[in-house]
Every structure is written in C-alpha cells, then in structure tokens.
Backbone as CSV, one residue per row, in Angstrom:
resi,resn,N_x,N_y,N_z,CA_x,CA_y,CA_z,C_x,C_y,C_z
1,MET,128.043,75.579,193.028,128.014,76.892,193.622,126.568,77.335,193.759
2,PRO,126.264,78.040,194.805,124.881,78.450,194.983,124.419,79.447,193.924
3,LYS,125.323,80.213,193.382,124.963,81.186,192.356,125.956,81.081,191.216
4,LEU,125.458,81.197,190.024,126.356,81.223,188.879,127.020,82.591,188.822
5,ILE,128.302,82.600,188.586,129.011,83.868,188.486,128.913,84.316,187.039
6,ARG,128.240,85.435,186.845,128.025,85.953,185.502,128.615,87.350,185.390
7,GLU,128.953,87.693,184.176,129.504,89.011,183.913,128.419,90.061,184.137
8,GLY,128.778,91.130,184.803,127.849,92.230,185.019,126.978,92.077,186.258
9,VAL,127.110,90.983,186.987,126.318,90.777,188.190,127.203,91.115,189.385
10,THR,126.643,91.823,190.346,127.423,92.172,191.530,127.025,91.275,192.692
11,TYR,127.988,90.975,193.521,127.767,90.147,194.700,128.336,90.869,195.910
12,ASN,127.686,90.683,197.036,128.238,91.278,198.238,129.280,90.350,198.844
13,HIS,129.954,90.827,199.857,131.055,90.080,200.485,130.581,88.729,201.014
14,LYS,129.419,88.691,201.627,128.888,87.452,202.198,128.639,86.411,201.105
15,GLU,128.067,86.827,199.983,127.784,85.903,198.885,129.070,85.320,198.300
16,ILE,130.098,86.133,198.162,131.386,85.652,197.642,131.982,84.637,198.604
17,LEU,131.918,84.933,199.909,132.448,83.990,200.893,131.686,82.668,200.856
18,GLU,130.359,82.712,200.671,129.569,81.484,200.570,129.983,80.670,199.357
19,ILE,130.191,81.326,198.234,130.615,80.635,197.013,131.970,79.968,197.235
20,LEU,132.902,80.701,197.816,134.234,80.145,198.056,134.190,79.009,199.071
21,PHE,133.369,79.139,200.110,133.245,78.086,201.108,132.677,76.815,200.487
22,ASP,131.614,76.957,199.691,131.015,75.788,199.031,132.010,75.104,198.104
23,PHE,132.741,75.887,197.331,133.721,75.306,196.418,134.829,74.587,197.187
24,SER,135.311,75.217,198.244,136.376,74.619,199.042,135.923,73.311,199.684
25,ALA,134.702,73.296,200.210,134.184,72.076,200.836,134.059,70.962,199.805
26,PHE,133.560,71.289,198.620,133.433,70.283,197.570,134.809,69.778,197.138
27,LYS,135.749,70.696,196.959,137.108,70.331,196.544,137.744,69.398,197.572
28,ASP,137.548,69.691,198.843,138.116,68.835,199.898,137.501,67.443,199.875
29,ARG,136.185,67.352,199.659,135.530,66.039,199.592,136.059,65.222,198.420
30,VAL,136.210,65.858,197.271,136.705,65.146,196.092,138.154,64.702,196.311
31,ALA,138.976,65.582,196.859,140.373,65.221,197.114,140.456,64.052,198.086
32,ARG,139.632,64.065,199.127,139.623,62.974,200.109,139.199,61.657,199.447
33,LYS,138.175,61.720,198.587,137.713,60.508,197.907,138.781,59.956,196.967
34,PHE,139.485,60.841,196.259,140.540,60.363,195.371,141.702,59.761,196.158
35,LYS,142.011,60.312,197.333,143.063,59.716,198.167,142.650,58.327,198.627
36,ASP,141.383,58.210,199.070,140.885,56.891,199.468,140.922,55.917,198.294
37,LEU,140.514,56.402,197.142,140.507,55.574,195.933,141.916,55.115,195.572
38,SER,142.877,56.022,195.670,144.247,55.648,195.310,144.799,54.602,196.274
39,ARG,144.425,54.693,197.555,144.865,53.677,198.514,144.225,52.328,198.213
40,GLU,142.965,52.360,197.816,142.257,51.112,197.520,142.842,50.381,196.320
41,ILE,143.222,51.123,195.290,143.679,50.449,194.068,145.189,50.281,194.013
42,GLU,145.886,50.731,195.066,147.338,50.596,195.088,147.729,49.118,195.052
43,GLY,148.478,48.758,194.058,148.943,47.384,193.927,147.902,46.428,193.382
44,LYS,146.733,46.946,193.011,145.679,46.084,192.481,145.382,46.486,191.045
45,ALA,144.922,45.542,190.310,144.520,45.833,188.941,143.017,45.621,188.833
46,ASN,142.256,46.365,189.621,140.815,46.186,189.638,140.148,47.391,188.981
47,GLU,139.990,47.332,187.691,139.426,48.443,186.936,137.964,48.690,187.296
48,HIS,137.239,47.647,187.629,135.824,47.797,187.964,135.633,48.712,189.175
49,GLU,136.409,48.480,190.230,136.293,49.331,191.421,136.649,50.774,191.099
50,LEU,137.628,50.978,190.246,138.006,52.332,189.849,136.826,53.047,189.200
51,TRP,136.164,52.393,188.259,135.036,53.016,187.571,133.853,53.235,188.511
52,VAL,133.622,52.309,189.413,132.531,52.482,190.376,132.798,53.704,191.252
53,ASN,134.023,53.834,191.742,134.348,54.973,192.598,134.312,56.294,191.840
54,LEU,134.763,56.294,190.609,134.656,57.514,189.801,133.197,57.887,189.558
55,TYR,132.352,56.887,189.344,130.923,57.148,189.177,130.342,57.757,190.453
56,LEU,130.718,57.228,191.597,130.201,57.762,192.866,130.617,59.216,193.077
57,ILE,131.852,59.535,192.721,132.313,60.921,192.842,131.517,61.830,191.919
58,SER,131.321,61.413,190.675,130.577,62.260,189.734,129.112,62.388,190.126
59,SER,128.524,61.329,190.672,127.120,61.431,191.089,126.980,62.336,192.302
60,ASP,127.977,62.340,193.207,127.962,63.284,194.328,127.997,64.714,193.819
61,TYR,128.832,64.958,192.813,128.921,66.296,192.237,127.587,66.711,191.614
62,ALA,126.978,65.806,190.878,125.698,66.115,190.239,124.629,66.383,191.285
63,GLU,124.609,65.597,192.345,123.633,65.799,193.409,123.846,67.155,194.088
64,ASP,125.098,67.504,194.378,125.392,68.809,194.971,124.929,69.941,194.058
65,SER,125.180,69.802,192.777,124.772,70.838,191.820,123.264,70.996,191.786
66,ASN,122.533,69.886,191.799,121.075,69.950,191.779,120.525,70.589,193.044
67,ILE,121.078,70.245,194.183,120.619,70.823,195.449,120.866,72.324,195.457
68,ARG,122.031,72.742,195.023,122.339,74.178,194.992,121.424,74.921,194.025
69,ALA,121.142,74.314,192.881,120.258,74.957,191.903,118.857,75.130,192.482
70,ARG,118.362,74.101,193.186,117.041,74.204,193.819,117.018,75.286,194.878
71,LYS,118.070,75.368,195.695,118.144,76.395,196.735,118.157,77.783,196.114
72,GLN,118.903,77.919,195.023,118.974,79.208,194.350,117.600,79.587,193.795
73,GLN,116.897,78.639,193.186,115.569,78.918,192.647,114.599,79.276,193.753
74,GLN,114.679,78.588,194.884,113.798,78.906,196.010,114.091,80.299,196.541
75,GLY,115.371,80.664,196.608,115.749,81.993,197.067,115.245,83.076,196.130
76,GLU,115.350,82.810,194.837,114.856,83.793,193.854,113.341,83.911,193.916
77,ALA,112.639,82.797,194.107,111.190,82.838,194.206,110.759,83.600,195.451
78,LEU,111.468,83.391,196.539,111.159,84.095,197.788,111.415,85.578,197.626
79,ALA,112.497,85.933,196.952,112.810,87.344,196.722,111.741,88.002,195.853
80,GLN,111.197,87.273,194.886,110.153,87.827,194.044,108.857,88.016,194.823
81,LYS,108.554,87.079,195.731,107.349,87.202,196.559,107.447,88.392,197.494
82,ILE,108.639,88.642,198.017,108.833,89.761,198.946,108.707,91.090,198.207
83,SER,109.160,91.122,196.952,109.115,92.361,196.170,107.756,92.765,195.904
C-alpha cells in the first residue's frame, strides 16, 4: 500500500481509492499466479517447481512493498520541501 493505515490519521477520498486500487491489483496478480501454479502442478509431484513459484510470488510482493515505500518517502520529502 502506498501509505500505512494508522490510527488517528485522516485520508481523503482519493487516497483511500488509491489504497484500495493498489491492494486489488496486487490481489488479482497473486490470485492469477496461484491459478497458473495450480495448473502447472496438477497431476505432478514436482515440489521444486512449487517452491520456486512461491518464492517468485513472495519476491514480487517484497518488490512492490519496497517500491511503494520509496514512493511514499519521496512524496513526504517533497511535501516537506514545499512547506
């Protein structure tokens, strides 16, 4: 998510929609990858491919989280410069 949801912090309508859109897009990507994964391992006993695909999904999540954190930090730095 581009912003951490914390108690006592207010968000405008646009920010909430961005958070929900990002979450939905990520959820759809993960669901699609798991469907592909389930088709690949159907009828096979290949544990190695399962672990490789799970690793790829988790690394995608970590990469998305890092990118969002950087964007959030850049936005906060820009807001501080403007102030």
